[in-house]
N, C-alpha and C positions, 0 to 999 in steps of 0.2 A: 611889418617886416615880412618880406617874401622869402620863403624857403621851399626847398623840395625835399622829398624823402630820399635819404641816401640809398636805401635798399633798391629802389627802382631806377634812380637817375645816375648813379655813380659812374657807370661805364660811358653813357652817352655824354654826361657832363664833362668827363675828361676829354673825349674826342671833340666836343663842342668848344672847349676852351681855346682852341686855335683861333676861333673867330670871336667868341664871347668870353669875357673875363671869368664869369662864374654863373652858377645856377640862378642867382638873382637877376643878372643881366639877361639871361635867356628868358626868364619869366617876364621881364619888362617888355622885351621884343615880342614875345608871344601875345601878351596882353594888348599891345598896340594893334595887332592884326586880328585879334578876337573882338571884332567891332561890337557884337551884341553881348559880350562878357558872359558867355555861357560855358567857358572853360574848354572850348574846342573851336577849331577853325573849319569853316565850311568851304566848299569849292569857290564860292564868290569871294570869301575873305582871302583864300589862297591866291586868287587872281589879283586882288588888290596888293597882297604882299609881293608877288612876283613882279607886278608893274612897278612898285616902289623900288624894287631891286634892279630895275632897268630891263626887265624881260617882258615881252608880250607873247601870249600864247593864244592859239585858237581854242575854242571850247573843247574840241576833240583832243588837242594836246594837253589841256588842263585836266581832262578826265584821266589821261594816261599818267600824268604826274601824280594826281590824287591816288590812283590805284597803286603806284609805286610807294608812296609815302604812307598811305593808310593801311598799315600792316594788319590791324585787327578787323578791317573791312566793315567798319560801322558807318562809313560815309563822311567821317570827320577826321581831323588831325588833332591828336592829343598833344600835350606838352612833350611827352617822351618821343612821339613820332616827329614833332616839330624839331626837336634837338637833332635828330638824324638829318633833317633838311639843312640845318645850319652847320653841319660837319665840314671839315676842310675839303676843298676840291681835290686835294692830293690823295684822298682816300681812294685806293685803287678800285674797289668795287663800285663805289658811287660814280667815279669818273668813267669807268667802262660802261656803266649803264647809261649815263648821260650821253656819252659818245655814240652808243648804239641807237639811242632815241633820236639823236640829231641826224644820224645817217638814215634811219628809217623815215624821217620826215621828208627827206629828199627823194628816197627810193619809192616813188609813187606806185609803181607797178609791182613792187615787192619781189623783184627778181635778183636782188643782191647787187645791183649795179645802179649807178646814177648816170643817166644819159644827159646830153646837152639839153634835150627837150624837157626832161624832168627838172633840171637845175633852173632852166628858164621859167618854167611854170611856178616853182616855189619862190624864186627870187622876186618875180613880178607880184605874186600874192603878198609878199612881204613889203611891197612898195619900192623895190629896187628895179628901176627900169633898165633892162639890157636886152640885147638881141640874142637869138639862138646862136649866132656866130660868136658873139662875145662869150657866151657860156661854153661853146666848143673850145675856144681858146683857153678859158680857165681850166677846163678838164684836161686839155692837152698838156698843160704845165705840170700836172700831178699824175698823169696817166703813165705809170712806169712800164706796164705790159703792152702798151700801144693798141689796146682794143677800142679806144674811143669812148670809154666809160671809166667811172671811178668805182672800184670795188671797196669793200670795207677796209682792207689792209692799206690801200692807197689813201683813203679818207683819214684813217687813223694816223698815218705817217704825216699827212698834210697838217692835221690838227695839232699833233704833238710838236711839230716844227714851229708852230706859232705860239707855243707856250714858253715863257721865259724859263731858263734852266733852273732857277731857284724855286720855281712853283711846285715842283714835285721831284721825287727821287726816281732815277732810272734804275732798272734791274741790273 
């Protein structure tokens, strides 16, 4: 019988329950991705988990995800840290962090703007073939200040417009 100690897991289990029925279900999912059964998830096991969830990350992005999740900085994800990963995407802090990470992935020169060239570079790395002109048109469709780039506020507005209304609460 799988159980977790209430003293350590109560708060995260309540938040996790939006996706996982209970602590036992969380433990089962954790165990699936803990391939070597050592009670913790390594960066390669995390990559397998994210791939199974439909996401593919570069090794650089994986390291950043690991840094965000591995709060005790031991190089592994514990069950309690894993429960944070399984939290609802409507959690404002997690969603904001994920959105910022996504923006930063496109903002290659770290100037706070996504240019058509940067968008072109990243999309092509991701296997999406498009021209710089196509990227410029994409940017133009969300560029509310007319500077030819996408800033974080424009990116945030664009991304929130693509999320169904029942996926999260608006302030």
